[in-house]
N, C-alpha and C positions, 0 to 999 in steps of 0.2 A: 261575266260570270265564268269561272273555270269549269271544266267538264266535271271535276269532282263535286263542286257545289251544285251544278245543274243536276247531276245524277242523284245527289242527296236530296235535293228539293223534290224531284219526281218521286223518290221512294217515300219521303215524308207525306206526300199526298196520297199514298196508297198505290202508286203505279208500280207494277211488277214488269221488269224487262228481262228478256232472255234472247240469247243468240241461238237461232235454229238454222244450222247450215248456212251461216253467213247472212241470215235475214233477221232483222230486229223485230221481235214480237213484244207487244204491249198488252197488258191487262190491267184493269183498274175498276174500283167500285163505280156504280152508275153515276153519271154526271161529272166525273173527274176529268176524263179525256175530252175536253172541249176542242173545237176546231182550232182555236188559237194555240192550245198546248200541243195538239197533234202536229201542227205546222212547225212549231219550235223543235219538237222531237225529230221530225223528218229532216229538218235542216242540219241537225247535229248527229244524224244517224251514224256516220262513220266514226265520229269521236266516241259515241256511246258504245259501239261495238268494240272498239279498241279498249275502252275502259272496262267493259265486261270481261274481256279476255285477260286483263292484267290484274284485276282487283282481287283482294283477299277478303273473303266474307268474314266479318267480325263475329265474335260470340255475342249472344244477348247478355244483358246485365245479369240475369239469374245464372246463366252458364258461366259467366266470368267469375262470379263468387265461388261457384263449385270448382272451377279450374284452379283457383288460388288455393282453396282448401286441399285439393288433391296434390298440388305442387308442394305444399308444405308438409304433407303426410301421405306419401305415395303408397304406403303399405296399409293405410287405414281403411276401415270398412264402414264408417258411419254413414256414408252416402251410397251404399249398395242397396238396391231395392229388389229383394227376392220375392217370388211367389211360388208356393209349393202346392201341388195338387196330386191327389191319388186318383188313378183311373182304373176302373174295374169293368171288365167286359172284353169283347173281342176287338182290341185295339189294332188298327192297321198302321204299323210304324212308317211305311212308305208314304201313306196319306198324311200322317202327322208331319213328316219331314217336308213334304211338298207344301203343306199349309204354313209351316214356319217360314219357308222360303218366300211364300207369297206375301206374308206380313212384312218380312225383311225387305222385300222389294218395294212395297207400297210406301213405307214410312222411312224417308231418307235419313232421319236423325238416328236411326238404329244402325246405320252403316256410315256414320260420320266420324272422322277422327280429327284431332286437334293438335297439329304440329305448330311450331313457333317460327317466327321470322324476327330476328333481332330481339329474341326474348318475348315477343308478343304473340299470343295464340290466335289462330284463325281456324275456320271450319273448312274441311275438305270432305265432300261427299264421295264415297267410293262407288264404283260401278256395281250394279246389282249382281249378287252372287248367292251362294248358299249360306243360310243362317248357321252359325257355329252350333253343332249339335253333337254331343257325345252320347253314345248308347252303351250302357253298362249292364251286363248280364250277371245277375246275382243268383240265378237259379241253381247254379252248381254248388252253392254253399248249403250246409244243413239248414233246414227251415228255421230253426231257432236262432241262427246266426245272421239271417238276412236283414232283420230289422236293425240290428246294431251296425251292420255294414252300410246299410242305406243311410242311417243317421250320420255316420262318420263321413260318408261321401258328401252329403248335403252340407254339413258344417264346413268341411274343407272348401267346397266350391263357393259358397256364399261369401266366404272371407278371403278368397283368393284375390290378390290385387288386380286392378285394371291398369292397362297402359293406354292412357288417353291419346298418346301420340300416334300409336299404330293400330289401336283397337284390338279386338272388337269391344264394343260397349254393351253388347247383349250376348249372353251365353245361355245355352239350353243343355240340360242333361236329362236323359230318359233312363230311369232305373227299372229294370225288369226284375220283379220279385217272384212272379209266378206266371203261368201261361196266360192268365187273364187278370193280372194285377201289376200295375206299374205306378211309378211316381215320376211326375214331370216337374222339373225345377227350372224356372226362368229367372235369371239374375241380370238386372240392368244396373248400370251406373246412373245415378240421379241426373247427370248431365244430359242423358238421352230420354228423359221423360219424368213427369211428375205423377202424383197420385191420380189425377184426372185421366192422364194418358193410359194408365193401366187398364181402366175399364174399356177404353177404345181398342187397345191391343187384344184383350181377351175376347171381345166381341168379334173382331176381325178374324182371330184364330179359329173360333168356332165356325164361322161362316165358311172359311177357306177349307177347314177339315171336312165339313159336310159336302162341299163341292168335290174335293179330291176323292173321298171314299165312294162318291156316286159316279165317278168317271168324268166329271165336268172340269173344265179349267179352273183351278183354285184362285187365280189371280184376281183380286178385287180391283175395282176401277182406281186409277191413280188419283192422288189428291191434286186439285187445282192450285191449292195454296200449300207451300212448303214451310218448314220451320225456318229455313234460312231467310225466307221472305219476312217473317216476323222479326228475326234478329236485325236484318238491315233496316226495316221500318223503325224499330225501336231506337236504333242508334241514330238514324237520320233525324227523327223527331227531336232527340235530345242532343244533337251534335254540338250545338253552340252552348247550351245551358242544361246540363244534366238535371239540375234541381227544378228549374222553372219557378213560376210564381208560387204554386202550391207547395213545392218543396221548400222554398225559402220560408213560407209561413210555418211549415212543420219544424224546420230547424229552430225557429224562434220559440215554438211551443215546447220543444224537447230540450233546448239548451239549459244546462245546469242540472238536469236530472242525473241521479246516480247511474253509473254504467255497470254496477254490480249489485249482487244481493248478499246480505250478511247471513248466509246460510251456515248452520252449525257444521263445522268441519269434521270429517272422519278422523279417527286416530290412526294407528299403524295399520297399513293395508297389507294384505297377502301379496306375494310376488306376482301371482297370476293377475290380480286386479290392477297392479301398477303397470305391468307390461302390456296387457291386452284387455282393457276394461270392456266388459259387456254390460249394456244397460240392464238395470234391474227394473221390474215392473210391479206395480201394485194395482190390482183391479178392484173397483167398487161399482155398486149399482145403485142408482137413484130410482126407487120404485115408482110405479104409476101415480100413487097418491101425491107424494112430494113433487113429482114431475108436473102433475097438473097444477100444483101450487105455483111452480115456477112460471108456467104459461099464464096463469091467472095474474100473477104479479106483473109479468111483462105487459099484459093487456091493460092493466090498471095504470101502470106508469107510462104506457105508450112507448115502450121500447121492445126490443127483440129478446127472445129467450137467450140468445148468445150473450147479450149484455148482462142479463141476470147471472148467468153461469160465470162469466168473466169476473163480475163483481165479487162473487163468493170466493173465487180462486184468489183474487188479489187480497181480499180480506184475510184469508188464511195465511197467505205468504207474509203479509204485514205482521200478523201475530207471531209467526215462526221466526221471522228475521228481526223483529222489533224495529221496523223500518216503515215510515209513513210516506215515502216517495219512492216509486219504482217504475221500471220499464218492463212491460210484458210484450213479447212478440206474438203476433197472430198471423199465420199465413193466409193469403187470399189467392184465388185462382189465377189472377193476372192475365186473363184472356180478354183484352179490351175491345175486341171486335168479334162479331158473330162468325166471321169467316174462319176464325182460329179455333172454334169449339170442337172441330173434328180433326185437329192436327195433333199428332203425337210430338211431344217436346216438353221442355221444362219452362213453364210460364210463371209459376208461383212466385209471389213476392212476399216478403215479410214486413208486416206493419208494426212498428214500435208504438205501443199504446202506453201513455203515461197515466199512472193512477196515483192520486194523492189522498192520503187518509188522515191528514193532520186534523187534530181536534176530536178524534174518535167520533165521527159523525154517525147518526142513525143510518141503517141500511138503505132506507128510501132516499135519503140525501146523497149517500154515496152512489146509489144507483144513477141519480141524475148527473152527478159528476162524471161517472164512467161513460154514460150515454153521450155526453157532450164531447168527450175525448175520442170515443169510437167514431163519431160522426166526422170529427176533424181528421182522424187517420184515414177514413174511407175517402174523404175528399181528395186525398193525396195518394190513393192506392196505386197509382201508376208511377209514382216517383221511385226509382230504383233504391232498394235498401242500401246498396253500396254507396250511393251518392250521399245519403244521410249520414252514414258512418264516416265518410271522408270529411264531412263538415263538423260533426259533433265530437267524434273521438278519433282524430287522425293519428294520434300517437299510441294507439291501443297495442296491447301485447298480442302476440300471435298464438299464445297457448290458452287463450280464453275467447269466448264468443264476443263479438262486438255488440255493444249496447244491451242485448237481451239475453240473459242467462236462463230465463224461464219463458216458456211459450204456452199458448192455449189455443185450441182449435175445436170447432164444432163441425163434424163431418157432414158434407153435403155433396160427396163425389158420386160419379156414376157407379153403378153396381160393379163389384169385382167378382161376381159369380162367373164361373166357367161352365160353358155348355159345349160338350163335344158329342154330337148325335151318336146314339148307339152305345154310349158309355155312361156309367154312373160316376160322377165327378164330385170329389170332396175336397174342399179347400182346407189345407192343413196349416198349422202354425209353423212359420219359418224360424230357424235359429235366431237367437238374439244378436243384434248388431252392436257395434260401438255406439255410445251415446252421441247425439248431435248437440245436445244442450245439457246444462246441469239438471234441469227439471222440465219435463214436458207433460202436458195434460191434453188428452184427446177424448172428447165426449161424442158418443154416437147414439142417435135415437134408436131405441130398441124396445119393442113390445109395450109401448106406452110410457116407457121410462127412458133412462139414459144409462148406457154402459160407459164407464169412464176408466181410462187407463192412464196411470201416472208412471212415466218412465224417467229414471234418474241415473245420473252418472255416479257409480259407487265411489269413485275417487274424490268426489266433491260433495256428495250428499249422503248422509247416514240413512240406514234403513229406518231408524226411529223417526227421522224427519219426514221421510217419504210416507210412512204410515200416518204420521200426525197430519200431514197435508191432506191426505186422502180422507181420513176420518173427519177432519175439520170441515172439509168441503161439503160432505154429505150433511153434517150437523147444521152448518149455516143455512143451506138451502132448505132443509127440512123445517127450520124454525122461521125463516125469513118471511114466507108467505103468511104464516099465522100472525106474525107481529113485525112488520117491516120497520117499526119505529125503534126496535132494539139496536144496540150498537154491537160491534164485534166483541168488545170486552165483556158485554153482558152474556154473549153466547159462549165465548171460548175462554173467558177469564182474562186477567191482566197478563200482558206480555212482559217478560223479563229480559235482561241483557243476555245476549247470545254470544258464544265464542265465534270469532270472525274467521272466515275461511282464509286459507293461505294464498300464495301467489297465483295459483291456477284459477282462483275464483275472483280475481280483481278485487282484493281486499279494500283498495282505495275506492270506496263506493261513491265518492263525490266527484270523480273525474277520471280521465284516461290514465292508465298506468304508464310510468316513464321507465326508461332503461338506464342502466348504469353509464351508458355512453352519451346520454343526453345532457347537455349543459345549459339548455334553455331555461331551466328552472333554478339555476344557481342563484344564491342570494346576492352575490357580488358580480357585477358585470366585468367581463374580461375582453381585451382587444381581440378581434378576429385573427386567426392564425392561418396563413396561407400554406399551400402544399410545399413540402421540402424534398422528400425522397422521390425517385422516379415513379414508384408505385402510386404515391399520393398524387403526383401531377397527372398521371394517366387517369386515375379515378376522378380527379377534378374535371377532366375533359368529358368523361362519361356522365358525370353528375350534371354538368352544364347542358349536354345534349338532351339527356333524358328529362330533365326538369324545365327545359326551355328557358334557361337563364340567359341574360344578355351576354354577348361575347366579351364585354369588358368587365364582367363580374367574375371574381375568383372566389369560389366557395370556401368558407371557413372550414378547416378540416375537423373541427369539433361540432359543427352545426348538425342538428338532428335532421335526418332525411325527410321525415314527415313535416317538420316545421318549415321546410323549404318548398313544400307543395307536393311531396311524394305521396304515394298510396301503395296499397298492397300489390296491385298489378305492376306498377312501375318498379317496385322492389324486386319482384320475381324476374322482371325484365332485366334489371341491373345485374342480377346474379347470372343470368344467361350470358350477358355481355362479358362479365368477369371470366366465365368459363372459356368463352371464345378468345379473349385477349391473353389470359394468363394460363389457360389449360388447367384451371382449378375448379372443381365442383365442390363448393362449400356445403357442409351439412346444414340442412334447413333448420335443424334444432337450434342453431346458433344465430339465426337471423336477428332475433330481438336484441342481441348484444352487439350487433354490427351496424348500427344505424348512423354512423358518422364515418367520414373518410379516414380519420386516423385509426379507428378500431378496425375497419375493413382492410386497410392497407397492411396493418400489422398481422392480421390473420392470413392475408394472401402471402406475405413474405414468409411467414412460418410454414405455410402449406407448401410453397415452392421449395423451400429449403428441405423439408421432409421428403418431398418427391425426388429432388435431386440426390439427396443422400441415399435414398432407397435404390435409385437407379445406379449410383456409383457402387453400392454394395452388391447389387446383382451382377454388374459388370466384373467386379473384382472376383466374385465367386466363379464366374464363367472362365475368367483368365486362369484361376487356380486349377479348375477342372481340366482345362486344355493343357496346362503345363504338366499335369500328372499323367497325361496320355503318352504312350510310347509312340514312336514315329509311325509304326505300322498301324496302330489304332487310329491315329490322327488321319493317315492317308485314307483309311476305310471310311471314316466319317465324312471327309471332304468329297469322296467320290459318290 
């Protein structure tokens, strides 16, 4: 067994290895480090130490998906996670700074950056230092102008791009509005933590601030388990087979499902909506009485309230889209072992849930269908979403979500309340971010009922559709408990044909969208074409290396990258190699049109020509400037 295989096997068992001043340290769950395994580790200690020194820590699967999204839209803010609080009282800024530093020190993922090697990202944990904190004093402004200035500051800050290569991935801004009135904004990139993590961060911040203001050391105890341990464990477990048996079962269950929703498309959009879309929200409330009906219906059907709520959501989407088969994504916490419950990081996984409404079934029948599907999805909750995408929709477009354009979640996260002793703390709404999906629904238990927020992408979903979904959701749930034998058509009326969304919404709802450069769907077979130009030949070599094609195989210059086994990670890796080899950084907006060697080579040749012509023009202009100088002026410049 190679040392790489041996190390991966240890990590998959839950063994954590570390180099401490040249000594190999091991930690593992109880019962894992048997005498035989310890003897094997001891025998290969020097090899393991050398491997630890040279290895590059991989990204977890959730991080990898977020890294790809960021690579494709580095100016986007859809995955910025802001929290904004107002602080009233005698704040001690120095204590707050020390508390932020303590939290920054404890949770390594907050000071992790993501450089690439040969186009592939890996994690590098930076040494502990100060948390990035900007203090902005607005007290010199007229009192009536401070609110507007604070609002502008917050909007600019939460939408300011992150650089995942150099960091930081957490930023803090303290706005002073008065002597005892402040606003604290914490903005993280989602790659550094999920919703569950936010509760952990705010709890640690409150404890550290209390210690710092009391004169005690604010540093909380270090975590025994780090996020990088989870990333390596997840990769090691799925090293040979990312899907596994349960993933293969899910692929069979999901195959053939539409990968898009036929949502009514907006008409002409305002320029600001096209250039920087901000999600629009519709808030509704399910009062205690119908909410009690939801819980009673769940008990009667022996399902969870989540299943009832999801069924109502799917029923309304079916009515709005005139579609009886769809995929709805639902995020799960993704913390498979108890030791990860107190680790800050991004663990969440998206479960695609297939809902079929053919035959206009009564709601109680539909409820049983959805329950069966939810159970199947939960059985495979640890299967990375990206692995499912690679199998089900490998040729997907990059300007639309893979598989699930609509998502639904029922909040069960730790409290996001902020407690800083000695201060009155109020959680404020943060500015709207760019939409993550075409349509998102989040239900939160509240005062015996449910508060439900529907968030939509205005570039793909009309305001009328958003309101119709929200109103229909409440109507279905309000009537379902009273008469679960009614059908969706009984409650909402018959659904009619809907205008289909454009390219951004994956109008081909029956399968993955193809690009103009793909020839795999051509009606007539054509003979493979080998590389001809020097650029095509070099790309064929990169293609072969990246896709692990046999040495004697020459890729067809018209073959689709995804059809040959590529995925989104490998495509971004290919672009990095192209930049290294040709000195060309291709715009990511054109990626979906460059999925074969012929198209990519043509784009590279054009870009090289433009670059060289620009360099020639610059040089010619410089020569002209020099020629116009007098001898004395030239002598002065040279000296």
